[in-house]
N, C-alpha and C positions, 0 to 999 in steps of 0.2 A: 808414469804419467797418469794424471787423473783427468777426468772429463766431466763437464757439467752440460746442462741442456743448451748452453750457448757456445759450446766448443765447436769449432769447425775443423774437420780433417780433410785430407786428400790422400789419394793412393800413393804409396811409396813407389817411385819410378823404377825401383829394382824388382818389382813384382810384375809378372806376365800372367795373363788370364786366358783360359780356353774353356769353351763350352763342350762338354763331353757327356753324352747320354743324359741330357737334361740337368746336369749339374755344372756349376762353374768351378773350375779348378784354378787355384792361385798357386803359382810357383815362383819362389824367389830365384833370381838369376845369380845371386851371390853365394848360394849354398850348393851343395851336391844334389843335383836334380834326381839322382838315383836313390837318394835317401827319402823313403816314404814319409818320414816325419817332417820333411821340408815341404810337403804339399798340404794345402788347406782346401777343403771342398765346401761349397756353398749350395744349399738347396735353392729352389726358386725364390722363396721369400727373402732369404739372406742375399741372394744375387741382386734382388731389387734394391735392398738397402745399400749394397755395395755400389750400385749404379748411381745412387743419390749422394754418396760421399764424393763430392766433386770439388772441394775447396771453397764452396760458396754457401751450401746449406748448413745450418746449425743442426745439432742432434735433435733439438726440439722440432725444427722444420721437417726433418726426415721422419720423425715419429708421427707428426701430424699427417704427413702425406701417406704413410703406411696405414694409419688408422682409417683414413678416408678410403684408400684403395682396397683394403682387406676387411672393411666393416668390423673393426674391433675398437674398443675404447682406447683413448689416448694413453691412459696409464699402462695398459698392457703393451701397447706399441712402444712406449718409452722403455719399459723393462726389456723388451726384446731387442730394441736398437742398442741400448747400453750394454746388454750382455754380449751381443755380437761384436760391438766395437771393442769391448775389453778383450775378447778373444783375438780379434784382428791386431790389436796393439801388442799383445803378447807374442803373436806370430811375427810381428815386425812389418805388417802390411800397410800401416798408416803413418803419416807424418802430420 
């Protein structure tokens, strides 16, 4: 699946999240939870991006919000958002 700045994603309903020690942990309920490769961790910034992936915001809107919140230029925010989204897609956390 490819994404553009106008792509809208939402969380896969088969993913559960938990905050543990300042990191958000994503766990698919369809895989073996004991398998550490089935767990995806997000730092604070990535967790904020995750929260903005809501089925309404485009990737461009998310990047703009991140640029404003973290005082970085939009191009860097876009790069970071697209990189995270690619990883989340590969993990199977987005639809």
